[in-house]
N, C-alpha and C positions, 0 to 999 in steps of 0.2 A: 504494500500499499504506500502511496505517496505520503509525505510527512504531514501536509496540512491541506485543509479546506478553508477558504476564505468566504465568510458570509457578510454581506453588506446590509445592515439594517437590523435593529434590535426590537422590531415590532412583533406582532403575532406571528407572521410568516417566518421571519428570521429566527426568532426564539424556537419555534416548533422545528424549523429545519435544522438548527444547531443541535437540538435534543435528539432528533432522530438520527442524524449523522454520527453524533458522538456515541450513541448506543450501537451503531454499526461499526464502531472502531476507528472512526476518523478523528484526527486531532484538528479541532475547530478553532479558528480565529474569528470571533464575532465582533464586528465593528458597529458601534452606535455613536452618531455624532452629537446627540444630545447628552448633557446640557451645554456642551462647549459651543455647538451651533444649533440653534432652535429652528423650528418650523413655524409657519403662520398659525397652526392649529393646536400644537401641543403646549402644555402649561408647565411641564416638568421634564426630568431626565430619566424617569423610571422605564424599565424595559416593558414592552407590550402595554404602554399607556393607551387607554381607550379615550379617543378624542370626541366621539359623537355620544351615542347613547351608551348606557351600561348594560344594555340587553343583548344577548346572543340569540334572541328571537325564540320561536316556538320550540317546545321540548318534546311534544308528542310525535310518535312514529308516523302518524297520519299527516305530518307536516314534513316537507322535503328537508328543511334544515334540521329538524329533529332527527331525521334518519341519518343525515351526514354527521351529526354529533355522535350518534351511537356508533357509526362506522369508525369514527376517530377514537372513540373510547377503546374499541376493540383492537385498534392499532397503537395503543399506549400513547395517546396524545398528551403532551404536557399542557397545552392550553385548555383541553377539556378537564384534565385533572385539577388545574387551578380554578377553573369556573365552578366545578362541582364543590370544591373545598371552600369557596368564598360566595356561594350563591346567597341571594336575598330573595325574599318573597316577591313573586311577579306573576301570579296566576298561572296561566299555561305557558309562560315563557321562562327561559333560563336567564336570569339577570344576576349581576355580581356586584359585590362591594368593590368599587373601582380601585381604591388604594390597596386593598388586600389582595386582589387579583394580580396587580403588577408586582407586589412584593413577593408573592408566592412564586411567580415565574422567575424573578430576579434571583431569589435564593436558590432555586433549583438549577438554573443556568450557572451561577457563579460557584455552586457547590459541586458541579460535575468535573471530575478531573480531566476530562477530554475537551473541555471548552475554556478558552481564554477570552475574556471580554476586554475590548480596547475602546476607550472613549475618545474617538477622534474621527474627523470627517474624511471619507475616502473620495477623492476628487478625480481619480483615474481608475480604470479597470485593472486589477492586479493580474499578475501572471498565475499560472497554475489553475487548479479547479476552483471555481468561484460560483457562489449563488448570489444573485442580485435580488435582494428582498428589501429594497429601499423604500417601498411603499409608494403611495401616490404623491408624496410630498418630498421627493428626492431633492437634494440641493441643486442649485443652478449648475455647479461645476459637474456633478455626477450626471445630471440630466443631459448636459452637453456631451459627456462621454458615452452615454447610452445612445444618444442620437447618432453620434459618429460611428458607434459599433454596429448598430442595426441598419444604418443607411437609409433610415426613413424618418420623417418628421413624427413628433409625438402627437398622439390624439389627446383630447382632454374633455373633461366635463367639469361642472361646478358642483361641489358638494357643500352641504350646510349642516351645522350642528345646533342643537336645541339648548335653551337656557335651563339653568338649575336655580331653584329658589329654596330659601330656608324653610324648614317645616314649621317652625314656630311662628312664621309670619303668615301662614295660611289660616283663613277664617274657617274653622271646622264647624262653626254654626251653620255655615252654608255648604262647604264641601263635605262630602260623605265618603266613608270607606266602603268599597265593594269591588269585586272582580267581575268582569263581563261574564254573564251567564252563570255566575256563582263558581267559576273555576278558581282553584287555589284557595288561599286563606282570605277572609273578608277584609283584612287590612293591607292587602297587596297594593291597591291603588287608592288614591284620593280622587274623587270625581267632583268637578265643578259644573253644576247644571245651569243652562241658560233657558230663559223663556224666549218667546220669539222676539220681543222688543229688545231684550239685552243682546240677542245673537245679531240682529240687524245692525244695531249700533256698533258692535264689535267688528262685524264684516265690513261695514263702510269705513271705519277708522283704519282697519288693516289695509284696505285697498289704497287709501290715500297717504299712508305712512311713508316717511322718507327712508330711502335705502342707502346703504354704503355704495359708492361707485364701484364699478367692476375693475377700476385701475388698469391693469395690464391686459385684461381679458377683452378680446375684440367682440365676442358675442356671448350671450348667455345660453349655455347648453346644459341642460339639467338632466340628471339621472332620476327617473320617475320615483324610485324607491326612497330618495331623499329630497323630494320636492319641497321647497321652501313654503311655509304656511301662507306667505303673502302671494305666492304664485298661484296657490289653490284658491285664494280669495279672488284673485283677478279672473280666474277661469269661470266663475259664476257664483251666484248666491248660495246655492246648495252644495257646491263641491266639497266644502269642509264637512258638511253634515253627512256626507256619504263616504268620508274618509276618516281622519283622526278624531273628528267631533261627533261621530255617529252616536246616537243615544240608545241604540237597540241593545238589549241585554242588560241594562242598568236601570232597575226599578228605583224610583225615588223613595226615600225613607217614609214619606207620607203616602206613597202609592202613586201609581201612574208612571208616565215617562216624560222626561224633559224634552225640550225642542232640540237641544243639542247638548253635548257633554264634553268638556275638556278633561282628559285624564292626566294625572300626575303619578309617576312611578317612583317608588323608593329608590334612592341613589346609593345608599350606604346601609350597612348592617344595622347601624344605630337608629336609622329612620330620621336623621337630622336634616336630610336634604332630599328634595324631589325634583325629578326631571319632567319637563312638560312634553308629554309623548306626542310626537308628530309635529312639534313646533320648531323644526329647523328654519332658520331665518337669516335674511341679509339686512334686516332693519337696523338702523343706527341704535346705539345703546339708549339714548334718550327716548327714542320712539318705542323701543322694547318696554321700557318702564311705563310709558304712557299707555300704549295700546294693550299690552298684556295685563295691566292692572284693571282693564275693563272686564276681564274674566271674573265672573262671580266667585267670591272667595279669595281672590288674589288682589283685592283693592289695596292692601298694604304689603304686598309681596316684597321681600328682600331678595335681590338677585345675587346669587353667589357666583354664578358664571353666566355671561351673556351669550346668546347665540352668535354664530359667526359664519362667514362664507370663506371657503378656500378652494384652491385649484387642485384637482386630482389629475395626474397624468398616467397614461397606460400605453403599452406598446401594441402594435398590430400583431397579436400573438398567433393567430392562425397562419399568418404568412411567415412568421419568424421562428416559432417553436415547434419541436416535435412532441409526440405524446408523452415523452419522459420529462418535459419542460426544459430540454436543452435547446440552445440556440443552434439552429440547423447549420449555419455556415461556420460555427465555432463551438463544437459540442462540449468543450471544457467548461462552458459558461451556462449556468442554469438561471432561470427566473422564477420568482415565487411571490405570491401575495397579490395585492390589489393592482400592482403595476402590470400584471398579466391580463387584467380585464375581468377577474372574478370580483364580485361585489359583495361586501359584508364581512364582518369579523370572522365568522366560522369559515366561510369560503376561503378567506385569506390564509388562515391557519392551515386549512386542508391542503392548499397548494404548497405551503411550506413543508408540511408533513411529506408529501409526495417528492418534492425536490430534495429534502434531506435524505430520505431513503435512497433515492436514485443517485445522488452525488456520492454517498458512501459506497454504493455498489459500483459506481464508475471507478472510484479509487481502488477498489478491490478487483477490477477487471471483470465485473459481472455485467450482464445485460440489465437494462432498465426494467423496472416493474411497470407494466401497463395495466392499470386497474380495469376490471371488467366493466363493460358498458352497462351492465344491469345494476351496478352500485351507484350511489349518489356521487361518490368521489370520481369514479370512472366517467360518469356522464358529464360532470362538471369539467373535467380535464379534457375531454374530447371536445367540448364546446370551445375551449380557448386554443385548441391545437388543430382544428379541422376547418378547412376553407369552406365558407358558405356564401351564398348570394347575399348581396347588400353590404352595408357598412357594418363593420364589427363594433359592438357596443358592450359595456359591462353588463354582467348577468349574475343575479342571485341563483343559487341552486333551486331547481324546481323539478317536479315529477315529469314535465314535458321533455327533459333531457334524457330520460331513461326509455329504453325500448318498450313498446306495448306488451301487455300481458299475454296477448293471444286469445283472450276470452273477454266477453263484455260483462262489466259489472255496472249496474245503473247507479248504485250508491257511491258517491264520490269518496267518502271516508273508507268504505270497504275496499274500493279500488286502490286507494293510496296505502292502506295497510297491507294489501296483497303485494303491491310493488315493494313495500318496505320488507316484508317477510322474504320475498325472493332475493332482494338485495343482500340481506344479512346472511342468508344461506349461501349465496354465491361468494360473498366475502370470506366466509369461514372455509369454504373449499379452496378458495384462492390462497388464503393464508397457509393452509396445509401444504398445498402444491409448492408454494415458494419458501416454505420454512420460516414464515414470519411469526 
């Protein structure tokens, strides 16, 4: 085996890749530029810092991301181990204590004898075997090096993060604890109910609110899964009511249903902070205070973190990468995480898992692992490594990426569970065949 594997980026993908590669016998140099060089979105220097929501989304196997999480658990994922160990109540979702999650991962990475963490910016592509897991917020120097390496311009979209408010500043005489459809514990979410008049006033204020300028961005290109709340408001009066402010499944304490409901999810284990679910935004800070305090129960809200907009870059993976996440024209280089065009925390970590396993195998002179198409991981990796008609765009994992069952099931949940069962059985056989 070669002496070292260099991994650029200490986010979810980079840490997962380092963990998997080190388990496979590689000596890993893991580079993270923070806190020496910061990004527009991060607030600290912790490994695998979550910059948007603290939720890793759905936990059930009837949800594609729930299936992907279970596959990763069965592949000894560090990120899933950290998430399970630091989980906070979130109904049917897996959400984490943000600081505890990062601390768990950093302790595991720094405690592994096969991993050396280096806190410095990488500005050029190193020699030897390399995994580029720099995330969607790679530094300008590294982005330039990647562009030169790939021979293509970077694609981009704009991503937005939601604000966090102090729990003690929420008026619980108005906001009430409940999970949608009664899933999970009753205290998982705080719900702020609107009547029609309150909602219309909020909607109109949101449409007219001042935004931060795009600065260096030429056009506003948004990923649907992170659509800013003001963009939803501009799309129509009822768009938010069919999105993050939908009132269904949330009965009012006095009975009946609100006209709209804003949900706040616990941000930490102590329950001292709450995240405004679905409220990613590019509003100025002053406008966030003014407009979001029109939400019933948040009239005196103390904002611990304001929402923000940042630029995400990703490469044209179907043209550039093979199914093992190697650069086709220079196979010593792997890519992992959001820079490959996977979208979401779990998907980014999953790409890191595959890249870490395959980099270690490459160092050992072994063939790359190509995960079966029937698995969520295999379907996701095929999406980013297979040429398709039209423009390549970021994608969350979904059951549409998996081959059909070959039989028709009318009930969607039953169909999804059948796909999940097939995926897990396929993964277990694959693990046995590959000695994983």
